[in-house]
N, C-alpha and C positions, 0 to 999 in steps of 0.2 A: 512311489519314492524309490530311489536307487539304494541298494544295500550299502552298508558302511564301507565294505572292502572293494567297492567298484573302482576300477582304475580310472583316474582322472587324466584329462588331456593336459599335456605340459604346455604352459604358456610362458613364452620368453618375453620379458618386458623391456622396452627401450625407453628413451628419455623424451620422445615426442609426446606432446599433449594433443590428444584427439578429442573431437566432439561429435556427438551424434544428435542431429536435430530430427525429431519426430514431427512431421508436418500434418499427420492425420490425428484427429481426436477419436475417430471411430464412433462418432455420435452425429446427431442431426440437429443440433441446437441452432445452427445458423441457416437453416432452411428459411425461405426458398433460395437465398442468394448463393449458399454453398453448393447447390446443385449445378451451378454454372461456373463457379470459381472456387479454388481451394481457400480454406480459411486463412492460411498463412499469407495469402496475397490480398486479403481484404484491407482496405485503407483504415488506419487508425490515426486521427489527426493528420490525414492526407499523406500518410506514409505506410507502405505495405507492411503488414505485421512482422514478416520474417526479417525485415531490416533491423528492427529493434533487437532481435535475437542475435543476428550476425554482428551488429555493432558491439554488443556485449561480449561476444566471443573474441572479437578482434582486440578489444581492450583487455582481455584476460590472458593474452599470450598463447592462444591456441594455434597449433601448427597445421592441423588437418581437420577439415569439417566434412562429414558425410551427411547428406540430406536424404532421409528415408522418405520415399513418396509412394502413395498408392492412388488416392483419388486425384484426378486432374494432374497426373504426374508430368505429362508433356508440357503443361502450362508452367509448372514450377521449373522444369528443366530449361525451357526457353527463357524464362525470366532471369535465371541465374547466369546463363550463358551471355546475356546481354548486359549484365550488371557489372559494377566495378569490382565485384568479388572474383570475377574470372579474368581480370586484367593482370598484367605482369607484376604490377606494384601492389597486388592484394597481399594483406598480411598473412594469409594462410591459403592453402590449397583446398578448394571446395569441389566436391564431387557428388552428383545425385546418384542415389541407389534406388532403382525401381523395384519396390517390394509389392508387386501388383496382387499377390495372393494373400497378403496380410489382412487379417480381420480384427486384430487386436495388437496391443503393445507386445504381448507375449509372442505373437507370430513374427513381429518385426525383429524382436531380439533373437529368436531362433534363426531367422534368415541371416541376421548379422553374424551369428556364430558359424553358420554354414559357409559364409563367404570368407571367414578368417581375416577380417579386416582389423580387428582389435589387437594392438601390440602392447598395451599398458593401461594404467588408470585413465579413464576417459570421462568427459562431461556428457551427461545425458540430459537433454533439454527439449522442451516443447517449442514448436515454431511460433508460439504466440505469447512469449514472455516479454514483459517490459520491466527493466530494472536499471538502477543507477549504482548498484552495489559493486564492490571490488571482489573479484573471485580469489585474489591472492591469499588472503587469510584463510579462506575455506580450504584451498588446496594445501596450504602449509599444515593446517591442523589435520586434514585427512591423511597426509603422508606421514605425519608423526604418529598418528594412531595406527596406521598400517604397519609401521616399523615395530610397534609394540604389541599389536594384536594381529596375528597372521590370519585370523578369521574375519577381520573387518571387511565387509563387502560393499557398503554403501554409506555415503554421507548425504542426508537430505538437507537442503537449504529451506528454512522456514522463516517467514517474516512475521514479527510480532505486531499485532494490530488489535485495537479495541473492538468490541463486538459491533460497534456502530461504524467502523471504518468502511467506507463505501466500496473499496476494492475487494472486500471479502465476499466470496461467492456464497449465496444463500442456498445453493443447490446441493452441495456435498460437504457439510460441516464434518470435520474430522477431529478425533481425540488422540492425543499423544501422551504417553507416560514416559518421562525422561529421568534418568539418574542425574541428579543435580551436580554430583561430583565429577562425572566423566562425560556427560552428554550422551551416554548410550541410550538408545530407544528401547524401552522395556515392553511397550504395548502400543498397538495402533488399532483404531477402528473408526470407520465412517459411521456417522449417526444421521439417519434420515427417516422420513416418513413419521410414523407414530412413535418410533423408538427415541426415548429421551435419556436413557441411562445405560451404563455398561456395568457388568459384573466382572471383577478382576480376581484372578486366583492369587491368594496370599503368598503362594510359593514364589511368585515373580519377585517378591520383595526380599527374598532371602539374601542376606549380606548387603542389602541396600540401606544406608543410613538416612539419606534424604532423597526425596523424589518430588517431581512435579507432575500433575495431570493438567494438560493444557488443551483447550479448544479455542484459544484466542490467536491461533497461528494461521497465516495464509500459506498454503502449500503451493508454491509457485512452480513446482516440478523442475527444479534445477538440482541435479544430483551429481555427485562425484562417485563413479563406480569403479570397483576393482575389475580387472580383466576377466575374472571368472564369472561375472554376472550373466552374460549371454549363455554361458555353459549351463548354469543352474536352470535357466529357462528351458534350455534344450533337454535337460534331464527330467523336467517336470512339465509335461505337456498340458497339465490342467491349469498351469499358471497363465492367465490371460492379461490381468491388470497389474500395474507396477506396485500400487499400494495395497489394494485389497487381497491380491494373491501373493505377489513376491514378498513384500515386506511382512505381511501377516504370516505367511508361510514360514519365513525364516525365523521370526520371533517365536512361533509356536512349535517349530520342529525340534525334536530331540535327536534327529538323525543328522540334519545338516550342520547344526551347531555353529552357525555363522552369526555375525553381529552387524547391527545397523546403528548409526549415530545420527544425531540431529545437530545442525548448526543454525542457531537462531540469530537473525540479523534484525537491526532496527533501520536498515536502509530500505529503499523502496524496491519491492519485487512482487510482481503479481502476474497472473495469467488472464488473457482474454478468452475465457472459457464459456461465456454466455453473453446474451445481449445486455444483461444487467451489468456485468463486469466490463463489457465494451464501453458502455456509457460512463461507468465510474472511472475507468482508467483514462478515457478521453478527457474527462474533466480534470483529473489529477495532472495530466500533462499540461493542459492549458493553464492551470493554476500553479504550475511550476513545482509541484511536490516531487517530480521525478528529475529535477534539475541535477546535472547539466543536460539530461535528455529533455530537449525542448524543441519546439518547431524551428526556432532560428538557428539550431545546430545544422540544419540543411544537410542531412545525411544522404539524401538522394542527389545525385549529380544533376545540375541544371535548375535547382530550386533556389529561391532568393528570399526566403521569409525573413522579416524583421519584426522585432517586438516593439510595438508602438505605445505600450502602456495599457493599464487596465486589463492585462491579459489578452490583448488583441494582437494577432499576428497576421500579416498579409504580405503577399508578394508584390513586386514592383509594378506589375502591369495590371493591377486591379482597378476597375473604374467604378466609382461610387457617385451616385446622384447626390446633389448638394443637400437634399432634405432626407436622405437615407440615414439610418442610425445603426452603428455597430456598438452594442453595449459590451459588458464584460464577457470574457472568455469566448472569443471568436477566432477561428482560423479560416482564412479565405485564400484560395489558390489563385495562381496567375491566370490571366485571360478571362476572369469572371467579371460580370457586370451586375450591379445592384441598382434597381430603379428607385424612383422618388417615393418618399413616405414609407419605405420598407424598414422594418425593425428586426434586427438579428441579435439574439442573446444566447450565450452558452451553447453554441452550435459550431459545427465544422462545415465549411463549404469547399468543395473540391475545385479543380481547374476547369476553366471554360464553362462555367455555370452561368446561365442567363436567368436572372431573377427580375420579375416585373415590378410594377408599382403596387404599393400597399400590401406587400407580402409580410407575414408575421411568422418568424422562425424562433422556436425556443426549444432547447435541449434536443436538437435534431441534427441529423448527419446526412448531408447532401453530397453525394459522390460526384465524380467527374462527368462533364458533358450533360448535365441535367438541365431541363427547362422548367422553371416555375413561372407560370403566367400570373397576371395581375390578380391580387386579392387572395392568393393561396394562403392558407393557415396550416402550420405543421407544429405539433407539440409532441416531443418524445417519439419522433418518427425517424425511420431510415429510408432514404431514397437511393437506390443503386444506380450505377452509371448508365447514362443514356435514356433514363426515364423522362417522361413528359407529364407534368401535372397541369392540367388545364385550369383556366380562370375560375376563381371562386371555390375550388375544391378544398376540402378539409381533411387533413391527416390527423386522426385522433391518436392519443397516447398508445404506443406499442405498435403502430402501423408500420408495415414493411413493404415497400414497393420494389419489385424485382427489376433486374436488368432490362432496359429497353421497354418497360411496360408503359402504358398510357392510362392516366386517370382522367375520366371525362369531366367536363366543366360542371362545377357545382356538386360533384359527388362527395360523399363522406367515406373514408376508408377506415374501418375499425381495426382494432388490435389483431394481429395475427397470432397463431398458436405459439410462435417463437418470440412473443413480445418481450419488452424490457420490463420485468416486474419490479414492483416496489419491494425493497428489502424489509423484512419484518423480523423482529427479535423478541424472544420470550423473556419476560422479567421474572418468572417464577422459578423456584427451585425447591426440591424436596430431597432429604437425605435419610436413607435407611442404612442399616448395618450392611456393609459389603456392597452396597448399590449406590453408585455415584450418579446424581442427576446431571445431565449435560445439555441443558437448554442452551441456546445460542448466545452464550455469554463468555466472558474472558476468564476462564478458570486457570489459575496459574499453579495451584497446588491444593491438595485436599488433605484433611486431617486423618491420621491413621488411628493410633490408640490414644492420642492425647485428647484432653477435654478442652472445651472452650473457656476462655477467660470470662470470669463473672463480670457482668455489667456491660458486656460488649455483644452486639449483634453482628455476626459476620455477613459481609456482602456475598451475593451469589457469584461474584466475579473474580475473587482472588483469595485463595487459601494456601497456607504453607503447612507442610508436614515434615517434622524432624523427629526421627526416632532416637532421641537422646534425652539428656536431663532437662532440656528446654522445650520438650514436646508441647507443653501447654502455653509457651510464650509466643503466641501467634503474632505475626508482624502486622497488626491492624493498621498502624499509622502508615506503613509503607503501602499497603493495599489501598487505603483511602487516597493517599497521595497520587497514585497512578490513576485511579478511577476518576478523581476530581479533575485532574489535569486533562484526562481524555474527554470529560464532559465539557470543559471550557473550550478545548481545542475543537471539538465537534461543533459547538455553537458558533465559533468564529468561522470555521470552514463553510458551514451551511447557512451562515448569516441569520441565525435564529434571532427572535426578538429577545430583549433583555429579560423580560419577565419569565419566559420559558426557561432560560438558563438559570435564573435565580431559583426557580422552583425545583429544578433537577438537582442543583447543588445542595439546597437546604434539605431536600428529601434524603439525599445521599449522606449528608452530615448526620442527620438524626438516626438514620438506619444503622450507621456504624458507630454512633455515639462518640464522636470526636469533637474537639474543641474548635472554636472559631479561629484560633491561632493556626491550626492545621489547615483550615479552609483558606485562610489568607495566604499561607505558604504555597499551597497547591495552585491557587489562582495566579499568584505572582509568577510562579515558574512557567505556567502556560502562556501568560501574556509575553514574557520575555522571550520564550522560545519562538512565538509567532513573529516577534520583531526580528529575531535572528534569521528566521526563514526568509522574510521579505528582503533583508539586506543581502543574505548569502546568494539568493537567486536573482539579485539585481532587479527585483520588482519595484522596490521603493528605496529611497535614500534612508539613512539612519533617522534623520529628523522626521521625514514623512511617515515612516513606519511607526515611530514612537507616538506621534500625534494621532495617527489613525487608530492604533490599538488602545491607547489610554483614554482618548476622548470618548470612545464608545464603551469599550469593555472594562475600562477602569471604574466605570460606574457600578460594577458588581460589588465593589468594596462598600458601597452605601449600605448594603445589607449584611456586611461582615464586620463593620466598625461601629460601635455604639458608645463606648466609654472613652474618656480622654487617654487612658492607658493603652487602649487598643489602637488609637491613632499612632501613638509612639511605636507600638509593636509593629504596625504595618510598615512604618518607615524603616525600622531596623531590618525587617524581613526583606524589603526592597533593596536596601543597601547591601545586605549580605548576598542576596541572589544575583545582584549585578556583578559581584566578584566571581560568581560561579559561571559567568558567560564564557563561551568558548573563545570569543574574541575579546579579550580583556580590555583592549584599547577603546572599545565602545562603551564600557561600563559607566564611566563618569558622565558622558553625554546623555546616555539614556536616563540615568538617575536624576540628573539636573532637570531634564525636560519633564520626566514623569512627576517629579516633586512639584513642579510648577502647575501641572495639569490637575493633580490631586488637590492642590490648594485652590486653584481657580474653580474647580467643580464643587468646592465646599465639602470635600471628604475629610481633609485634615485642616485644622485651624492653626492660626499663627502661633499661639502659645505652645501648642504641641510640637510645631516645627522647631521652635526655640528649645524646648525641652529635649527633643530628640538630638538636636545639634550639639547640645552641651552634655548629653548623657554619657556616662562611662562606656556603655555598650557600643555606641557608635564611634568611640575613639579608642577601642581596645587594642587596635593594631595599626601599624603604619599603612597597611593595605586599605583598611576601612577609612582612615583619615584621607588617604590619597584619592579614593574613589568619590568622596563627598566634597573634596576641596573646590572643584569648579563651581559648585553651587554656593560657595561662601559669599561671593559678592551679592548674589540675589538675596540671601538670608540677611546680610548686612543692610541692604537697601530696604528690605521689609521692616527691619527693626527701626531704621531711621524714619521711614514713612510713618510708622505707628507713633513714634515719639513726636513728630511734627503734628500729627493729627491730634494727639493728646494736648 
């Protein structure tokens, strides 16, 4: 470490916003394909990975982009020179930096410092990031903090995600301790292998009133850096990694005395850092969780994808046999041919792919110029460009076929060492004094000196800690609300069966000792959020989305509503939550259709509908009356029909 009085380089900052893209991960997770092509040029939903990063930077007002390259640097340079980013109308100036001797992020940052390219605060990002977030609020907050805290070196962008969120990498779970008042990061550690707990020095909490310990965050490696960051790497040659060395070193150093902050977003942001995240993010793109980042955006010149419904995207010149079938979540590139009796589901097919008859593709990724002969079966597999899979061959889950390889007829290809693993999450947790258990769950805060509320069992996924007079007033209802919504959302995303979802919800409700009212509230929020997602991403119309969600997932209420009073409570909850929708103009239509479906599915009865309609709670404000008004004719018809029946 340098002595305190070491002379620092003078850095003159200007107003240009620069970005540094690190194209190397300095790992081998994408072998064997990454031995022939750089990771940043691998296709994700038929788009080279680096294009997602460059589009994000273009939308963020970046003026200069430096692309740091080591492996396959000439391929990256050639690609960028031929891309739209090197044309005159490009929103920024892009330049490749050949850092051929770099063996780590630390080496790349030291090389950057030696070149003297940095002139001010800059964006540091990996070349495999997919995000739809806006960088503007992050930059604004970073600059405000920098003006108030001259030692502020780094703002990390982290995405909030449940432990079951499929874009979370299961390879390097990380733990962050954050000051809730300022967002300052107090502690960071990666948890892996047999290690399930961290021990935290109480001195870190000196002067901190409220803090959170989180391992429910996706570290997408989007950072806003002060211009001094490369210099700190230069002065600390043992710093190799950005998080484990640089961030941990700053937080632990009494000499450097620099600060790091966390910006937590609920927008989509994730890295393609392994085959499992490659699969997860591909599915997220096809299911439109990343909207407006979607295949039909056609970010590559010369592409012509259109969205034809059921999350199916194809270019204009695709030829499909009449008896072939594209099910949900399929991207298929131009010039491709699909033979008779072939079935494709949850898969991406590149350009100029020839698929024979009777082929079965599921959760697989077929890159450009591949040939799949008759009767091929592939599940959870990757086939790189130019490969040929002969008739009747089977690609088992996790199989990876390299560039231009040939699989013999009838052969079985097993999972490679770089297979796409199934994500597994621990449900257990144990808490000892000073030792926090950090199994792969969503811990949003941990109790300090406060005691638990009697009669409540805390979940392993969300704890709050407040060093004030309310230290024992733990926000269990808020924690349950988040976890129950995540459970319902996960069930809808993964199309779980209803019984499984009901079991998970009931187990959660009992473990946290909450009422059925809270369960109804969380379920309603999740269903309405899913409807909003479908409408916002133009996947379904408002009517289609409401029918789709409430016809299937509204049946969850059958195990949440037992008494007549609970039926009325459900309708009050639905009415109130419709008012909370971001697009208020949709509220009345959703309420009216959901009300009909709940009645039609025998979840609420006529008498309880009348009781709710007339109840003071549902007429307590003009807004409540307005949102239910369109349903008035139907309620009136229902009453008249009952009278005629009598």
